[in-house]
C-alpha atoms as a printed R data frame, in Angstrom:
    type eleno elety resid chain resno       x       y       z
1   ATOM     1    CA   ILE     A     1   4.404  -0.143 -21.865
2   ATOM     2    CA   ALA     A     2   8.056  -0.080 -22.714
3   ATOM     3    CA   PRO     A     3   9.574   1.692 -19.394
4   ATOM     4    CA   ALA     A     4  12.733   2.112 -20.987
5   ATOM     5    CA   ASN     A     5  11.617   4.484 -24.070
6   ATOM     6    CA   LYS     A     6   8.550   5.723 -21.133
7   ATOM     7    CA   THR     A     7   5.548   4.910 -24.163
8   ATOM     8    CA   ILE     A     8   2.986   3.209 -24.065
9   ATOM     9    CA   SER     A     9   0.881   1.612 -26.805
10  ATOM    10    CA   VAL     A    10  -3.073   1.825 -26.880
11  ATOM    11    CA   HIS     A    11  -5.153   0.157 -28.830
12  ATOM    12    CA   ASN     A    12  -8.670   2.063 -28.873
13  ATOM    13    CA   LEU     A    13 -11.294  -0.868 -29.369
14  ATOM    14    CA   GLN     A    14 -14.205   1.484 -30.218
15  ATOM    15    CA   THR     A    15 -12.482   2.446 -33.433
16  ATOM    16    CA   GLY     A    16  -9.848  -0.194 -33.768
17  ATOM    17    CA   GLU     A    17  -6.875   2.690 -33.692
18  ATOM    18    CA   LYS     A    18  -3.724   2.041 -32.277
19  ATOM    19    CA   TYR     A    19  -1.174   4.981 -30.951
20  ATOM    20    CA   GLU     A    20   1.672   5.401 -28.622
21  ATOM    21    CA   GLU     A    21   1.671   8.047 -25.927
22  ATOM    22    CA   THR     A    22   4.644   9.451 -23.724
23  ATOM    23    CA   TYR     A    23   4.684   9.666 -20.299
24  ATOM    24    CA   ASP     A    24   7.025  11.263 -17.406
25  ATOM    25    CA   LYS     A    25   5.517   9.689 -15.130
26  ATOM    26    CA   LEU     A    26   3.025   6.531 -14.880
27  ATOM    27    CA   VAL     A    27   0.081   5.326 -12.367
28  ATOM    28    CA   ILE     A    28  -1.147   1.606 -12.631
29  ATOM    29    CA   SER     A    29  -4.291   1.401 -11.841
30  ATOM    30    CA   THR     A    30  -6.328  -1.965 -12.581
31  ATOM    31    CA   GLY     A    31  -7.364  -3.257 -10.186
32  ATOM    32    CA   ALA     A    32  -8.549  -6.858  -9.271
33  ATOM    33    CA   GLU     A    33 -10.860  -9.547 -11.238
34  ATOM    34    CA   PRO     A    34 -13.203 -11.765  -9.845
35  ATOM    35    CA   ILE     A    35 -11.745 -15.037  -9.074
36  ATOM    36    CA   LYS     A    36 -13.861 -17.652 -11.101
37  ATOM    37    CA   PRO     A    37 -12.680 -21.238  -9.764
38  ATOM    38    CA   PRO     A    38 -12.929 -23.773 -12.803
39  ATOM    39    CA   ILE     A    39 -15.728 -25.942 -11.484
40  ATOM    40    CA   PRO     A    40 -18.383 -27.386 -13.699
41  ATOM    41    CA   GLY     A    41 -21.272 -25.214 -15.142
42  ATOM    42    CA   ILE     A    42 -19.244 -21.854 -14.091
43  ATOM    43    CA   GLU     A    43 -19.998 -20.493 -17.011
44  ATOM    44    CA   ASP     A    44 -23.698 -20.664 -16.974
45  ATOM    45    CA   GLU     A    45 -25.016 -17.327 -18.065
46  ATOM    46    CA   ARG     A    46 -27.418 -17.361 -14.904
47  ATOM    47    CA   ILE     A    47 -23.520 -17.086 -12.587
48  ATOM    48    CA   PHE     A    48 -22.550 -13.518 -12.017
49  ATOM    49    CA   SER     A    49 -19.735 -11.697 -10.588
50  ATOM    50    CA   LEU     A    50 -19.433  -8.002  -9.767
51  ATOM    51    CA   ARG     A    51 -16.214  -5.890 -10.263
52  ATOM    52    CA   ASN     A    52 -17.501  -2.957 -12.117
53  ATOM    53    CA   VAL     A    53 -20.752  -0.531 -13.039
54  ATOM    54    CA   PRO     A    54 -21.193  -2.625 -16.103
55  ATOM    55    CA   ASP     A    55 -21.691  -5.982 -14.403
56  ATOM    56    CA   THR     A    56 -24.194  -4.510 -11.962
57  ATOM    57    CA   ASP     A    57 -25.570  -3.424 -14.446
58  ATOM    58    CA   SER     A    58 -25.889  -6.894 -16.102
59  ATOM    59    CA   ILE     A    59 -27.167  -8.187 -12.818
60  ATOM    60    CA   LYS     A    60 -30.049  -5.228 -12.733
61  ATOM    61    CA   GLU     A    61 -31.134  -6.129 -16.002
62  ATOM    62    CA   TYR     A    62 -31.036  -9.948 -15.310
63  ATOM    63    CA   ILE     A    63 -33.222  -9.529 -12.336
64  ATOM    64    CA   THR     A    64 -36.043  -7.162 -13.966
65  ATOM    65    CA   LYS     A    65 -36.167  -9.372 -17.258
66  ATOM    66    CA   ASN     A    66 -36.400 -12.281 -15.654
67  ATOM    67    CA   ARG     A    67 -38.341 -11.942 -12.516
68  ATOM    68    CA   VAL     A    68 -35.771 -13.728 -10.257
69  ATOM    69    CA   LYS     A    69 -37.643 -15.084  -7.030
70  ATOM    70    CA   LYS     A    70 -34.275 -17.032  -5.753
71  ATOM    71    CA   ALA     A    71 -30.719 -15.932  -5.711
72  ATOM    72    CA   VAL     A    72 -27.906 -17.695  -4.188
73  ATOM    73    CA   VAL     A    73 -24.668 -15.631  -2.915
74  ATOM    74    CA   ILE     A    74 -21.106 -17.715  -2.582
75  ATOM    75    CA   GLY     A    75 -18.843 -15.934  -0.583
76  ATOM    76    CA   GLY     A    76 -19.948 -14.480   2.968
77  ATOM    77    CA   GLY     A    77 -17.112 -10.884   2.544
78  ATOM    78    CA   PHE     A    78 -17.934  -7.339   1.473
79  ATOM    79    CA   ILE     A    79 -19.182  -7.550  -1.506
80  ATOM    80    CA   GLY     A    80 -21.278 -10.518  -0.976
81  ATOM    81    CA   LEU     A    81 -23.058  -9.289   2.372
82  ATOM    82    CA   GLU     A    82 -23.925  -6.264   0.272
83  ATOM    83    CA   MET     A    83 -25.045  -8.221  -2.782
84  ATOM    84    CA   VAL     A    84 -26.925 -10.168   0.128
85  ATOM    85    CA   GLU     A    85 -28.935  -6.935   1.365
86  ATOM    86    CA   ASN     A    86 -29.724  -5.675  -1.677
87  ATOM    87    CA   LEU     A    87 -31.153  -8.852  -3.453
88  ATOM    88    CA   HIS     A    88 -32.987  -8.970  -0.474
89  ATOM    89    CA   ASP     A    89 -34.556  -5.373  -0.187
90  ATOM    90    CA   VAL     A    90 -35.949  -5.650  -3.877
91  ATOM    91    CA   GLY     A    91 -37.982  -8.728  -2.433
92  ATOM    92    CA   ILE     A    92 -35.382 -11.701  -3.566
93  ATOM    93    CA   GLU     A    93 -35.269 -14.932  -1.594
94  ATOM    94    CA   VAL     A    94 -31.269 -15.561  -1.464
95  ATOM    95    CA   CYS     A    95 -29.133 -18.069   0.496
96  ATOM    96    CA   LEU     A    96 -25.690 -17.065   1.424
97  ATOM    97    CA   ILE     A    97 -22.939 -19.782   1.036
98  ATOM    98    CA   GLU     A    98 -19.808 -19.558   2.706
99  ATOM    99    CA   ARG     A    99 -16.718 -21.707   2.663
100 ATOM   100    CA   SER     A   100 -15.214 -20.499   6.497
101 ATOM   101    CA   ASN     A   101 -16.993 -20.975   9.882
102 ATOM   102    CA   GLN     A   102 -18.318 -17.398   9.281
103 ATOM   103    CA   VAL     A   103 -18.840 -14.386   7.476
104 ATOM   104    CA   MET     A   104 -16.555 -11.290   7.309
105 ATOM   105    CA   THR     A   105 -13.302 -13.186   7.673
106 ATOM   106    CA   PRO     A   106 -10.969 -10.284   8.914
107 ATOM   107    CA   ILE     A   107 -12.971  -9.884  11.857
108 ATOM   108    CA   ASP     A   108 -13.539 -12.237  14.911
109 ATOM   109    CA   PHE     A   109 -16.146 -14.707  15.721
110 ATOM   110    CA   SER     A   110 -17.927 -13.076  17.950
111 ATOM   111    CA   MET     A   111 -18.014 -10.155  16.443
112 ATOM   112    CA   ALA     A   112 -19.316 -12.212  12.608
113 ATOM   113    CA   ALA     A   113 -21.965 -14.350  14.667
114 ATOM   114    CA   MET     A   114 -23.879 -11.123  15.814
115 ATOM   115    CA   VAL     A   115 -23.576 -10.462  11.255
116 ATOM   116    CA   HIS     A   116 -24.826 -14.248  11.572
117 ATOM   117    CA   GLN     A   117 -27.837 -13.623  13.573
118 ATOM   118    CA   HIS     A   118 -29.331 -10.498  11.890
119 ATOM   119    CA   LEU     A   119 -29.032 -12.602   8.735
120 ATOM   120    CA   LYS     A   120 -31.214 -14.756  10.156
121 ATOM   121    CA   ASN     A   121 -33.504 -12.206  11.414
122 ATOM   122    CA   LYS     A   122 -34.200 -11.342   8.040
123 ATOM   123    CA   ASN     A   123 -34.788 -14.453   6.990
124 ATOM   124    CA   ILE     A   124 -31.656 -14.841   4.957
125 ATOM   125    CA   GLY     A   125 -30.474 -18.722   4.471
126 ATOM   126    CA   LEU     A   126 -26.869 -19.162   5.661
127 ATOM   127    CA   LEU     A   127 -24.720 -22.113   4.982
128 ATOM   128    CA   LEU     A   128 -21.057 -21.757   6.529
129 ATOM   129    CA   GLU     A   129 -18.867 -24.483   6.248
130 ATOM   130    CA   GLU     A   130 -19.853 -25.643   2.863
131 ATOM   131    CA   ASN     A   131 -18.384 -26.182  -0.362
132 ATOM   132    CA   VAL     A   132 -19.415 -25.335  -3.817
133 ATOM   133    CA   ILE     A   133 -18.445 -28.118  -6.068
134 ATOM   134    CA   GLY     A   134 -20.125 -27.598  -9.677
135 ATOM   135    CA   PHE     A   135 -23.300 -25.982 -10.936
136 ATOM   136    CA   GLU     A   136 -26.344 -28.139 -13.125
137 ATOM   137    CA   ALA     A   137 -27.825 -26.083 -15.798
138 ATOM   138    CA   GLU     A   138 -31.711 -26.848 -15.910
139 ATOM   139    CA   GLU     A   139 -34.024 -24.790 -18.253
140 ATOM   140    CA   HIS     A   140 -35.863 -22.783 -16.063
141 ATOM   141    CA   GLN     A   141 -33.309 -23.075 -13.110
142 ATOM   142    CA   LEU     A   142 -29.965 -23.738 -11.835
143 ATOM   143    CA   LYS     A   143 -28.148 -26.170  -9.466
144 ATOM   144    CA   VAL     A   144 -25.150 -25.480  -6.590
145 ATOM   145    CA   GLN     A   145 -24.085 -28.380  -6.252
146 ATOM   146    CA   LEU     A   146 -22.177 -28.888  -2.240
147 ATOM   147    CA   GLU     A   147 -20.477 -31.419  -1.186
148 ATOM   148    CA   GLY     A   148 -22.366 -34.334   0.402
149 ATOM   149    CA   ASN     A   149 -24.817 -34.910  -2.521
150 ATOM   150    CA   LYS     A   150 -26.938 -31.365  -1.228
151 ATOM   151    CA   GLU     A   151 -28.172 -29.475  -4.030
152 ATOM   152    CA   ILE     A   152 -29.837 -25.819  -3.928
153 ATOM   153    CA   PRO     A   153 -32.015 -24.467  -6.746
154 ATOM   154    CA   THR     A   154 -31.377 -20.890  -7.450
155 ATOM   155    CA   ASP     A   155 -32.767 -18.901 -10.284
156 ATOM   156    CA   MET     A   156 -29.430 -16.765 -10.227
157 ATOM   157    CA   VAL     A   157 -25.805 -16.483  -9.192
158 ATOM   158    CA   ILE     A   158 -23.577 -14.161  -7.687
159 ATOM   159    CA   LEU     A   159 -19.963 -15.109  -7.331
160 ATOM   160    CA   SER     A   160 -18.117 -13.215  -4.342
161 ATOM   161    CA   ILE     A   161 -14.929 -15.160  -3.541
162 ATOM   162    CA   GLY     A   162 -12.523 -12.777  -3.679
163 ATOM   163    CA   VAL     A   163 -10.594 -11.102  -6.118
164 ATOM   164    CA   ARG     A   164  -6.899 -11.444  -7.817
165 ATOM   165    CA   PRO     A   165  -4.768  -8.225  -8.661
166 ATOM   166    CA   ASP     A   166  -4.753  -7.481 -12.152
167 ATOM   167    CA   ALA     A   167  -1.282  -7.583 -12.595
168 ATOM   168    CA   LYS     A   168  -0.393  -8.386 -16.557
169 ATOM   169    CA   LEU     A   169   0.388  -4.851 -17.505
170 ATOM   170    CA   ALA     A   170   3.048  -4.384 -15.018
171 ATOM   171    CA   LYS     A   171   3.873  -8.298 -15.364
172 ATOM   172    CA   GLU     A   172   4.608  -8.044 -19.428
173 ATOM   173    CA   ALA     A   173   6.485  -4.092 -18.524
174 ATOM   174    CA   GLY     A   174   9.252  -6.273 -16.133
175 ATOM   175    CA   LEU     A   175   7.797  -4.456 -12.978
176 ATOM   176    CA   GLU     A   176   8.619  -6.715 -10.062
177 ATOM   177    CA   LEU     A   177   5.642  -8.893  -8.510
178 ATOM   178    CA   GLY     A   178   5.387  -9.762  -4.704
179 ATOM   179    CA   ASN     A   179   4.807 -12.909  -3.552
180 ATOM   180    CA   ARG     A   180   1.232 -12.510  -3.574
181 ATOM   181    CA   GLY     A   181   0.940 -11.476  -7.463
182 ATOM   182    CA   GLY     A   182   0.686  -8.474  -7.271
183 ATOM   183    CA   ILE     A   183   2.849  -4.869  -8.113
184 ATOM   184    CA   LYS     A   184   5.073  -4.444  -5.188
185 ATOM   185    CA   VAL     A   185   5.336  -1.099  -4.389
186 ATOM   186    CA   ASN     A   186   7.470   0.823  -1.912
187 ATOM   187    CA   GLU     A   187   6.410   3.245   0.901
188 ATOM   188    CA   TYR     A   188   5.690   6.057  -2.232
189 ATOM   189    CA   MET     A   189   3.430   3.563  -3.894
190 ATOM   190    CA   GLN     A   190   6.343   3.667  -6.278
191 ATOM   191    CA   THR     A   191   6.574   0.381  -8.538
192 ATOM   192    CA   SER     A   192  10.769  -1.194  -9.229
193 ATOM   193    CA   ASP     A   193  10.877   1.120 -11.710
194 ATOM   194    CA   GLU     A   194  10.812   5.085  -9.818
195 ATOM   195    CA   ASP     A   195   8.875   6.711 -12.533
196 ATOM   196    CA   ILE     A   196   6.024   4.148 -12.077
197 ATOM   197    CA   TYR     A   197   3.481   4.122  -9.627
198 ATOM   198    CA   ALA     A   198   0.479   1.398  -8.950
199 ATOM   199    CA   LEU     A   199  -2.402   1.370  -6.847
200 ATOM   200    CA   GLY     A   200  -5.097   0.403  -5.442
201 ATOM   201    CA   ASP     A   201  -6.375  -3.280  -5.561
202 ATOM   202    CA   ALA     A   202  -3.459  -4.145  -8.111
203 ATOM   203    CA   ALA     A   203  -0.931  -2.949  -5.485
204 ATOM   204    CA   GLU     A   204   1.101  -4.926  -3.159
205 ATOM   205    CA   VAL     A   205   1.794  -2.768  -0.043
206 ATOM   206    CA   PHE     A   206   4.123  -3.393   2.849
207 ATOM   207    CA   ASN     A   207   2.280  -4.444   6.132
208 ATOM   208    CA   PRO     A   208   4.039  -2.989   9.465
209 ATOM   209    CA   VAL     A   209   2.018  -5.338  12.110
210 ATOM   210    CA   ILE     A   210   2.813  -8.559   9.904
211 ATOM   211    CA   ASP     A   211   6.062  -6.798   8.831
212 ATOM   212    CA   LYS     A   212   5.611  -8.210   5.171
213 ATOM   213    CA   TYR     A   213   4.157  -7.695   1.842
214 ATOM   214    CA   THR     A   214   0.303  -8.371   1.237
215 ATOM   215    CA   LEU     A   215  -2.736  -7.334  -0.822
216 ATOM   216    CA   ILE     A   216  -5.372  -5.319   0.801
217 ATOM   217    CA   PRO     A   217  -8.083  -4.960  -1.679
218 ATOM   218    CA   LEU     A   218  -9.998  -1.858  -0.017
219 ATOM   219    CA   ALA     A   219  -9.715   1.763  -0.042
220 ATOM   220    CA   GLY     A   220  -6.725   2.300   1.857
221 ATOM   221    CA   PRO     A   221  -3.776   1.725  -0.861
222 ATOM   222    CA   ALA     A   222  -6.284   2.951  -3.437
């Protein structure tokens, strides 16, 4: 993005063609990318994260092709819990690992306790206050390594430990970023350039409750 000239450079990845577009107003909606911590074994092909429809297709294809019987979901937020539900519904034995003392950290513990009980009623393995330190690859299984020399054997892993804003394009364009790494916007969702707007998971919005800018990777800012 070249704000001074109001142009964007485009590279068509299918044809290799490169060209320029002009704009009067530009909207940046690059979303967020899943956090992938630099721990041993993280690049194993049996470890998936979920950001878009192709990710969903890859997970479904892997389950079908490899007749997955056991899965571990790391992270008990919105996406993690939805993945647990969907994996359970297709007959997979699921274990959920959460670093905190509760799932769904935005809600009070007493409310989360009801979710914990529901998971247990559904025979979902629930490990709270556990930290994953690595993955050990074996021929037919993957071992999820936890602190305290504990290991969980599994056929696949879904990583759902949060997202970070994909603000690379905005940063390269010289737009102001917020303290949390998102694209800073005002009450009209304008960036530091009045002709460029940002929204969704990439944007850092003003939260009137805490009186500061913050990331809210949910439907509201989108």
